[in-house]
Backbone bond lengths (Angstrom), bond angles and torsions (degrees), N, CA, C in turn:
res aa  C-N    CA-C-N  psi(-1)  N-CA   C-N-CA  omega(-1)  CA-C   N-CA-C  phi
1 M - - - 1.462 - - 1.529 109.77 -
2 N 1.351 117.37 121.40 1.462 119.32 179.26 1.531 110.81 -79.54
3 F 1.343 114.70 173.72 1.471 119.94 -173.52 1.521 112.13 -61.84
4 K 1.334 117.64 -43.76 1.469 120.70 -178.15 1.522 111.50 -63.05
5 T 1.319 115.96 -41.12 1.462 120.04 178.91 1.518 110.61 -65.15
6 F 1.341 115.99 -41.28 1.468 120.82 179.25 1.523 110.64 -60.97
7 V 1.332 116.68 -44.92 1.470 121.15 179.99 1.519 110.84 -63.68
8 K 1.327 116.71 -41.69 1.456 120.98 -179.12 1.523 111.32 -64.28
9 K 1.334 117.20 -42.63 1.457 121.25 -177.83 1.527 112.59 -74.42
10 N 1.334 116.64 -21.85 1.468 120.41 -175.95 1.527 112.01 -120.30
11 A 1.329 116.64 27.91 1.474 120.96 -176.28 1.530 112.52 -56.28
12 V 1.331 116.95 -45.71 1.471 120.85 -178.18 1.523 110.30 -65.35
13 S 1.325 116.60 -46.08 1.471 120.93 -179.67 1.524 111.31 -63.95
14 L 1.320 117.30 -38.26 1.461 120.79 179.07 1.524 111.25 -66.81
15 C 1.330 116.69 -40.38 1.473 120.33 176.81 1.517 110.68 -63.19
16 L 1.339 116.19 -42.01 1.463 120.78 177.77 1.523 110.74 -62.35
17 M 1.322 117.03 -40.11 1.460 121.60 179.67 1.526 111.16 -64.53
18 I 1.325 116.88 -42.72 1.467 121.37 -179.84 1.529 110.92 -65.36
19 I 1.327 116.34 -42.99 1.473 120.77 178.68 1.522 110.45 -62.81
20 T 1.334 116.31 -43.67 1.465 120.62 179.54 1.524 110.67 -63.71
21 A 1.325 117.38 -41.47 1.466 121.25 178.30 1.524 110.85 -61.04
22 A 1.327 116.35 -39.88 1.467 120.68 179.13 1.529 110.69 -65.26
23 L 1.336 116.68 -42.93 1.466 120.83 179.43 1.526 111.13 -64.23
24 I 1.332 116.46 -40.84 1.466 120.76 178.75 1.531 110.22 -63.85
25 T 1.325 116.43 -41.46 1.471 120.67 -179.19 1.525 111.12 -64.75
26 V 1.327 116.28 -46.93 1.470 120.85 -178.36 1.531 111.07 -63.19
27 T 1.331 117.29 -48.92 1.467 120.17 -178.71 1.532 110.79 -68.17
28 G 1.328 116.68 -32.52 1.462 119.57 177.09 1.516 111.71 -63.70
29 V 1.333 116.57 -39.82 1.469 121.22 178.32 1.525 110.51 -69.38
30 V 1.322 115.79 -43.88 1.472 120.66 -178.49 1.529 111.35 -60.44
31 Y 1.346 116.14 -42.29 1.464 120.48 -177.40 1.528 113.04 -96.03
32 H 1.353 116.27 12.54 1.462 121.65 175.13 1.529 111.53 53.17
33 Q 1.309 116.27 43.75 1.453 120.20 -179.91 1.523 110.76 -77.78
34 R 1.317 115.37 137.53 1.460 119.99 -178.83 1.530 111.29 -66.57
35 V 1.316 115.37 149.18 1.461 121.77 -177.17 1.527 111.57 -58.64
36 I 1.350 116.87 -38.72 1.462 120.93 -177.19 1.522 111.40 -60.70
37 R 1.346 116.42 -27.57 1.463 119.66 -179.12 1.515 112.39 -83.32
38 I 1.341 116.29 -23.34 1.463 119.58 -178.85 1.524 112.12 -93.59
39 L 1.309 116.64 -31.54 1.469 120.90 -175.47 1.525 114.13 -51.00
40 P 1.351 119.20 -49.28 1.471 117.74 -179.32 1.521 113.56 -63.61
41 L 1.326 116.83 -23.30 1.463 119.96 179.08 1.525 111.08 -68.05
42 Y 1.317 117.00 -40.64 1.472 120.04 178.93 1.528 110.58 -62.67
43 I 1.322 115.60 -40.42 1.463 119.43 177.64 1.530 110.02 -66.47
44 S 1.323 115.94 -38.63 1.465 120.64 -179.84 1.526 112.69 -66.89
45 L 1.315 116.91 -25.04 1.463 119.76 176.25 1.524 110.21 -62.19
46 V 1.321 115.59 -41.23 1.465 120.65 178.08 1.529 110.12 -69.10
47 I 1.330 115.48 -40.47 1.469 120.03 178.73 1.517 110.33 -61.72
48 G 1.339 116.93 -41.15 1.460 120.94 178.44 1.515 111.77 -59.96
49 L 1.319 116.08 -41.32 1.465 120.60 177.55 1.526 110.47 -61.96
50 L 1.331 116.67 -44.02 1.466 121.05 179.27 1.529 111.09 -65.94
51 Q 1.344 116.59 -37.83 1.463 120.26 178.60 1.526 111.55 -65.28
52 S 1.316 116.42 -34.22 1.469 119.46 -179.81 1.520 111.16 -64.69
53 R 1.334 116.80 -20.55 1.456 122.27 177.24 1.524 112.06 -104.20
54 A 1.347 116.05 6.88 1.469 121.86 -178.61 1.520 110.51 54.97
55 S 1.324 117.00 37.09 1.455 122.26 -178.72 1.527 111.13 -73.28
56 R 1.319 116.99 138.39 1.459 120.90 178.91 1.530 112.17 -71.70
57 F 1.332 117.85 -10.09 1.459 120.73 178.24 1.531 112.33 -85.03
58 A 1.327 117.55 -12.48 1.466 121.06 177.96 1.526 111.86 -61.08
59 P 1.342 119.50 -49.26 1.465 118.40 179.16 1.525 114.26 -66.60
60 L 1.316 118.24 -27.31 1.461 120.79 177.90 1.525 110.01 -63.60
61 L 1.332 116.32 -49.91 1.459 121.13 179.10 1.526 110.55 -68.87
62 G 1.337 115.95 -37.82 1.458 120.57 -179.54 1.516 113.16 -64.95
63 G 1.320 116.58 -35.02 1.454 119.75 -179.79 1.519 112.41 -60.37
64 F 1.318 116.66 -46.28 1.462 120.08 -179.88 1.535 111.73 -72.59
65 N 1.316 116.32 -31.11 1.461 119.68 -179.88 1.528 111.74 -71.11
66 S 1.325 117.22 -22.52 1.467 121.16 -178.63 1.531 111.75 -64.02
67 I 1.318 117.04 -25.15 1.470 120.06 177.59 1.528 110.42 -65.15
68 L 1.318 116.59 -40.82 1.468 120.26 177.66 1.531 110.71 -66.53
69 Y 1.327 116.51 -38.20 1.469 119.69 179.39 1.530 111.61 -64.98
70 M 1.316 117.00 -34.81 1.457 119.77 179.34 1.524 110.97 -57.15
71 I 1.324 116.37 -42.40 1.458 121.32 -179.46 1.529 110.76 -63.82
72 V 1.333 115.72 -41.35 1.463 120.31 179.58 1.517 111.13 -64.79
73 Y 1.333 117.62 -45.60 1.460 121.78 -177.47 1.527 111.77 -63.74
74 L 1.315 117.92 -36.91 1.461 121.03 177.96 1.524 110.88 -62.49
75 N 1.333 116.54 -39.48 1.465 120.63 179.16 1.517 112.78 -65.69
76 L 1.346 116.36 -25.87 1.463 121.05 -178.42 1.528 113.25 -94.31
77 G 1.317 117.13 -4.08 1.457 120.31 -178.91 1.514 113.63 78.50
78 L 1.334 116.70 18.06 1.460 120.97 177.93 1.534 107.50 -93.01
79 Y 1.324 115.16 79.22 1.455 120.32 -170.38 1.529 113.15 -66.97
80 A 1.320 116.84 -39.49 1.465 119.52 179.43 1.523 110.45 -64.19
81 S 1.315 115.91 -41.50 1.461 120.25 -179.94 1.529 111.17 -66.19
82 A 1.337 116.43 -37.71 1.458 120.45 179.38 1.529 111.02 -66.06
83 G 1.332 115.69 -45.02 1.450 119.93 178.34 1.516 112.05 -64.07
84 Y 1.323 115.21 -39.13 1.468 120.76 177.92 1.532 111.28 -62.01
85 A 1.324 115.97 -42.73 1.471 120.56 -177.35 1.525 111.76 -63.26
86 L 1.353 116.60 -44.83 1.458 120.26 -175.30 1.528 113.41 -81.20
87 L 1.331 116.10 -48.24 1.460 120.63 -170.78 1.523 113.92 -88.37
88 F 1.322 115.55 -17.77 1.461 117.46 -176.95 1.522 113.29 -122.94
89 S 1.332 116.43 -54.58 1.459 120.33 -174.02 1.529 112.60 -59.81
90 F 1.321 116.42 -46.29 1.466 119.47 -178.42 1.533 113.10 -59.01
91 P 1.351 118.37 -57.00 1.472 117.13 -177.21 1.524 114.00 -67.85
92 I 1.345 117.17 -38.28 1.470 117.56 -174.26 1.525 111.46 -71.41
93 Q 1.331 117.73 -30.52 1.459 118.64 178.44 1.527 111.72 -71.58
94 I 1.314 115.91 -33.98 1.469 119.14 175.63 1.531 109.66 -66.51
95 I 1.330 116.06 -42.15 1.468 120.63 177.50 1.525 110.22 -63.15
96 T 1.335 116.06 -39.78 1.470 120.81 179.11 1.524 110.90 -59.87
97 F 1.323 116.29 -44.93 1.461 120.11 178.80 1.527 111.16 -59.61
98 V 1.326 116.28 -43.23 1.465 120.60 -179.89 1.527 110.48 -64.04
99 R 1.339 117.41 -46.23 1.468 121.41 -179.42 1.526 111.19 -64.05
100 W 1.329 116.44 -45.44 1.467 119.96 -178.69 1.524 110.90 -64.70
101 S 1.319 116.29 -34.65 1.470 119.99 -179.72 1.525 111.17 -69.99
102 R 1.327 116.44 -32.80 1.458 120.10 179.27 1.532 111.72 -72.55
103 Q 1.342 116.25 -25.94 1.462 120.35 179.74 1.536 109.35 -122.92
104 K 1.314 115.54 48.65 1.456 119.99 -172.82 1.528 112.90 -72.22
105 Y 1.324 113.12 151.37 1.461 122.36 174.72 1.518 106.49 -142.08
106 K 1.331 116.87 110.63 1.462 121.99 -172.84 1.529 108.18 56.63
107 D 1.344 117.94 -128.14 1.467 120.33 177.92 1.524 111.71 -89.07
108 S 1.333 116.31 1.81 1.457 121.25 -174.18 1.525 111.14 -116.55
109 T 1.341 116.64 -133.55 1.458 121.32 -178.37 1.517 109.77 -147.94
110 Q 1.323 116.73 177.67 1.457 122.38 175.88 1.529 108.12 -83.95
111 F 1.329 116.95 122.34 1.463 121.31 -178.59 1.526 111.71 -98.65
112 R 1.349 115.42 160.11 1.468 121.47 175.86 1.519 109.17 -145.66
113 A 1.339 116.72 167.49 1.463 122.07 -177.41 1.524 110.38 -112.84
114 M 1.328 117.14 147.74 1.461 122.45 178.04 1.526 109.92 -76.88
115 T 1.322 115.78 155.95 1.457 120.35 173.52 1.528 108.83 -81.01
116 C 1.327 117.20 166.50 1.466 121.55 179.11 1.525 110.57 -60.60
117 R 1.340 117.28 -42.02 1.469 121.59 179.77 1.527 110.70 -63.02
118 Q 1.292 117.04 -40.33 1.473 120.57 179.13 1.527 111.08 -64.71
119 R 1.321 116.86 -37.87 1.465 120.44 179.54 1.526 111.26 -66.39
120 I 1.337 117.42 -42.99 1.466 121.40 -179.96 1.529 110.41 -64.64
121 A 1.332 116.87 -46.56 1.465 121.10 -179.95 1.523 111.17 -61.27
122 T 1.323 116.52 -40.37 1.470 121.28 179.46 1.521 111.05 -64.30
123 A 1.343 117.06 -41.25 1.461 121.45 -179.67 1.533 111.28 -65.24
124 V 1.326 117.57 -42.90 1.472 121.72 -179.00 1.526 111.12 -66.28
125 I 1.315 116.73 -48.71 1.474 121.14 -179.72 1.525 111.26 -61.36
126 S 1.325 116.62 -40.53 1.474 120.98 -179.66 1.520 111.15 -65.42
127 G 1.335 116.79 -41.01 1.463 121.05 179.57 1.520 112.26 -61.66
128 V 1.320 115.98 -44.53 1.469 120.91 178.64 1.523 110.59 -64.89
129 A 1.316 116.86 -43.60 1.459 121.42 -178.55 1.529 111.63 -62.14
130 I 1.328 116.96 -40.99 1.467 121.26 179.38 1.523 110.47 -63.23
131 A 1.346 117.40 -43.79 1.465 121.56 -179.93 1.527 111.26 -61.71
132 V 1.330 116.29 -44.18 1.469 120.95 -179.64 1.528 111.15 -65.19
133 L 1.325 116.65 -43.83 1.466 119.94 -178.58 1.521 111.46 -66.20
134 C 1.320 117.94 -36.14 1.471 121.41 176.58 1.525 110.58 -58.63
135 L 1.337 116.72 -43.44 1.462 121.80 -179.74 1.529 110.60 -64.67
136 I 1.326 116.25 -42.13 1.471 120.71 -179.41 1.525 111.20 -64.81
137 L 1.335 116.36 -44.91 1.467 119.71 -178.24 1.524 111.49 -68.98
138 D 1.339 116.64 -33.31 1.462 120.37 174.81 1.532 110.01 -62.23
139 W 1.313 115.26 -40.39 1.462 121.71 -177.09 1.524 111.74 -67.40
140 I 1.346 117.47 -38.07 1.469 119.75 -178.81 1.526 112.43 -87.87
141 G 1.345 116.79 -1.38 1.459 119.98 172.84 1.509 116.42 89.87
142 S 1.317 118.31 27.06 1.465 120.39 177.74 1.526 109.50 -66.49
143 N 1.328 116.42 140.51 1.465 120.94 -176.85 1.522 113.77 -74.66
144 Y 1.311 117.38 -23.49 1.464 120.60 -174.36 1.530 109.47 -135.30
145 S 1.340 115.88 58.40 1.463 120.96 -168.65 1.524 113.91 -60.18
146 V 1.340 117.52 -44.12 1.462 119.83 -176.19 1.529 111.30 -67.81
147 L 1.339 116.51 -53.16 1.456 120.24 -179.50 1.525 111.29 -65.07
148 D 1.332 116.44 -38.49 1.457 120.95 179.47 1.532 110.26 -62.89
149 S 1.347 115.91 -42.25 1.464 121.04 179.90 1.519 110.98 -65.84
150 L 1.319 116.47 -47.85 1.465 120.31 179.73 1.518 111.32 -60.85
151 S 1.323 116.30 -45.16 1.460 121.02 -179.34 1.520 111.20 -61.98
152 S 1.335 116.35 -45.82 1.462 120.79 -176.36 1.526 112.13 -67.84
153 L 1.341 116.85 -48.26 1.461 119.56 -176.01 1.531 112.34 -72.69
154 L 1.309 116.76 -34.78 1.467 118.14 173.83 1.523 109.86 -65.23
155 G 1.332 115.78 -37.98 1.459 120.08 177.30 1.524 111.62 -61.98
156 I 1.334 116.29 -40.95 1.462 121.09 178.06 1.522 110.47 -64.27
157 L 1.334 116.00 -46.38 1.464 120.33 -178.86 1.524 111.59 -63.44
158 V 1.328 116.33 -44.41 1.464 120.50 178.68 1.525 110.30 -61.31
159 S 1.333 116.45 -40.78 1.463 120.49 -179.18 1.530 111.80 -63.87
160 I 1.333 116.43 -41.49 1.466 120.32 -179.99 1.526 110.32 -66.13
161 L 1.332 116.58 -46.35 1.466 120.21 -179.90 1.525 111.05 -64.96
162 T 1.328 116.11 -35.90 1.468 120.15 176.93 1.523 110.53 -65.26
163 M 1.330 116.45 -45.21 1.461 120.87 178.98 1.532 110.78 -57.75
164 L 1.331 116.17 -39.84 1.462 121.08 -178.50 1.524 112.30 -84.81
165 A 1.343 116.42 0.53 1.468 123.03 177.78 1.519 113.08 61.49
166 F 1.346 117.22 34.06 1.462 121.36 173.39 1.528 108.12 -82.38
167 I 1.320 117.66 130.26 1.463 119.67 -177.16 1.522 112.32 -66.33
168 E 1.333 117.52 -16.73 1.466 120.38 179.99 1.527 112.61 -62.48
169 Y 1.321 117.02 -17.50 1.469 118.61 179.49 1.524 111.13 -61.63
170 T 1.336 116.18 -29.37 1.468 118.89 -179.19 1.522 111.86 -68.63
171 W 1.343 116.91 -33.14 1.467 120.14 177.54 1.525 110.43 -66.04
172 L 1.325 116.50 -41.72 1.459 120.82 -176.09 1.527 113.08 -76.22
173 M 1.324 116.81 -22.06 1.460 118.97 178.63 1.521 111.79 -67.89
174 L 1.325 117.13 -24.79 1.468 120.17 179.82 1.531 111.77 -69.05
175 P 1.375 119.66 -55.02 1.473 118.33 175.70 1.522 112.30 -64.62
176 S 1.333 117.16 -31.52 1.462 120.18 177.29 1.527 110.41 -61.76
177 G 1.326 116.23 -39.57 1.455 120.52 177.82 1.512 112.45 -65.59
178 L 1.322 116.81 -40.20 1.470 121.56 178.55 1.533 110.89 -65.22
179 I 1.333 116.05 -40.44 1.465 120.05 178.67 1.526 110.15 -66.93
180 G 1.336 116.06 -36.06 1.465 119.84 176.90 1.522 111.25 -61.58
181 I 1.328 116.54 -39.87 1.461 120.60 177.29 1.526 110.06 -64.20
182 A 1.338 116.91 -44.43 1.470 121.43 -179.51 1.529 111.26 -63.80
183 L 1.337 116.66 -40.98 1.465 120.88 -179.71 1.523 110.94 -64.62
184 N 1.309 116.95 -43.18 1.464 119.81 179.56 1.520 112.24 -68.85
185 F 1.329 116.06 -34.79 1.465 119.70 176.46 1.523 110.32 -65.42
186 A 1.346 116.98 -42.24 1.461 121.03 178.72 1.525 111.03 -64.90
187 T 1.318 116.67 -40.66 1.466 121.62 179.80 1.523 111.48 -63.38
188 M 1.331 116.46 -29.68 1.469 121.02 179.99 1.528 112.99 -62.35
189 Q 1.337 117.19 -22.15 1.461 119.43 -179.34 1.533 110.95 -62.73
190 D 1.346 116.44 -35.18 1.461 121.43 178.60 1.523 112.40 -101.61
191 H 1.332 115.55 -22.56 1.470 120.77 -178.26 1.537 108.62 -132.38
192 P 1.347 118.08 84.75 1.474 120.90 -177.68 1.520 113.78 -56.20
193 E 1.335 116.65 -28.27 1.457 120.19 180.00 1.532 112.32 -67.66
194 Q 1.331 116.33 -8.91 1.464 121.00 179.00 1.531 111.35 -69.22
195 I 1.315 116.55 -2.48 1.465 120.94 177.71 1.530 111.51 -57.96
196 T 1.342 116.56 -29.57 1.469 119.00 178.00 1.526 110.62 -63.31
197 Y 1.324 116.24 -37.29 1.467 120.48 179.32 1.524 111.08 -74.51
198 L 1.333 116.22 -31.65 1.461 119.73 176.19 1.528 110.12 -65.70
199 I 1.323 116.08 -42.12 1.467 120.74 177.56 1.530 109.92 -60.30
200 F 1.332 115.95 -44.87 1.463 118.91 179.29 1.526 111.33 -64.62
201 A 1.338 116.95 -39.69 1.468 120.79 -178.33 1.527 110.74 -60.26
202 I 1.322 116.64 -37.52 1.468 120.62 177.89 1.525 110.13 -67.50
203 Y 1.331 115.87 -43.26 1.472 120.86 176.50 1.527 110.64 -60.35
204 S 1.338 115.71 -43.45 1.462 121.01 -178.76 1.526 111.50 -61.96
205 L 1.337 116.27 -40.16 1.471 119.76 179.31 1.525 110.54 -62.53
206 I 1.321 116.63 -39.11 1.467 120.12 177.75 1.536 109.67 -63.50
207 C 1.332 116.19 -42.61 1.473 120.43 -179.37 1.523 111.88 -63.70
208 V 1.350 117.29 -44.42 1.468 119.18 -178.08 1.523 110.91 -70.11
209 T 1.338 116.57 -27.36 1.467 119.59 176.13 1.529 109.81 -67.64
210 I 1.328 116.15 -43.75 1.469 120.26 175.50 1.527 109.99 -62.67
211 G 1.332 115.80 -41.88 1.454 120.89 179.28 1.514 112.73 -62.69
212 F 1.320 116.83 -33.86 1.467 121.99 177.87 1.533 110.44 -55.43
213 F 1.310 116.20 -49.30 1.463 120.28 -179.05 1.534 111.32 -71.99
214 R 1.331 117.19 -31.97 1.457 121.08 178.41 1.528 110.94 -64.44
215 V 1.339 116.52 -45.03 1.465 120.74 -179.99 1.520 110.60 -65.10
216 R 1.337 116.74 -41.22 1.465 120.32 178.80 1.528 110.61 -60.73
217 K 1.310 115.78 -39.37 1.461 119.89 179.47 1.522 110.85 -66.35
218 L 1.329 116.82 -44.77 1.459 120.88 179.64 1.525 110.95 -63.52
219 Y 1.331 116.43 -41.56 1.463 120.67 -179.79 1.526 110.73 -64.74
220 A 1.326 117.12 -38.98 1.463 121.08 177.94 1.527 110.75 -63.74
221 E 1.334 116.01 -40.44 1.475 120.87 177.56 1.529 110.16 -62.63
222 Q 1.324 116.22 -45.72 1.455 120.93 -177.95 1.519 111.39 -65.82
223 T 1.325 117.23 -40.23 1.468 121.61 179.19 1.517 110.47 -64.70
224 A 1.335 116.08 -42.88 1.470 120.75 -179.72 1.527 110.36 -64.15
225 T 1.340 116.64 -37.99 1.464 121.11 179.90 1.519 110.93 -65.90
226 H 1.334 116.90 -40.61 1.459 121.12 -178.55 1.530 111.93 -69.68
227 Q 1.342 116.51 -26.49 1.458 120.40 -178.12 1.515 112.51 -82.56
228 E 1.319 117.10 -15.05 1.467 120.83 -179.03 1.525 111.82 -75.13
């Protein structure tokens, strides 16, 4: 796909990205936000666009961008999110890019669905993990233990399912996006400049919603091809 074709097919998403970038810039200036805190957001705008198309290049760019996010999360006292960004998000997104590239389909990859047993086991393990992490973060004094735990563990689960190309990751990205909005809104009470991240979180939710339908379409195409 050449550049002109890409722009034509993604005109709405590109306009949304430009508007969001402008809002982030204006609010960042108004609230005197440091450049290091805004920089990863601009990169994430591009990643969001790629995610909306289920592009295998989204995790490649996201993996390197997670290093910048780690620095931001440490400054905000979001310890679980910082640890997730450095120790998990970076390596698993690079692995995801490699796996998706080996089983590529158009600009994306070959998707598959989980079995009923796999879904139940995943739900039980995730529930226990969230409860344990909440207790740990409460103990070390995290300011937003519940939202931080939900955001981090859902992020881990989504990343694993994405790496394995399970289509269920698209379902979980929707509540994960909503929790991200809630976490950033809560953080704004102590850090008003966090409004830039709230703006991005809203943009990200729109992108993952578009991506949800994109993945379903690709999976339907792949299933139909295999049945022929």
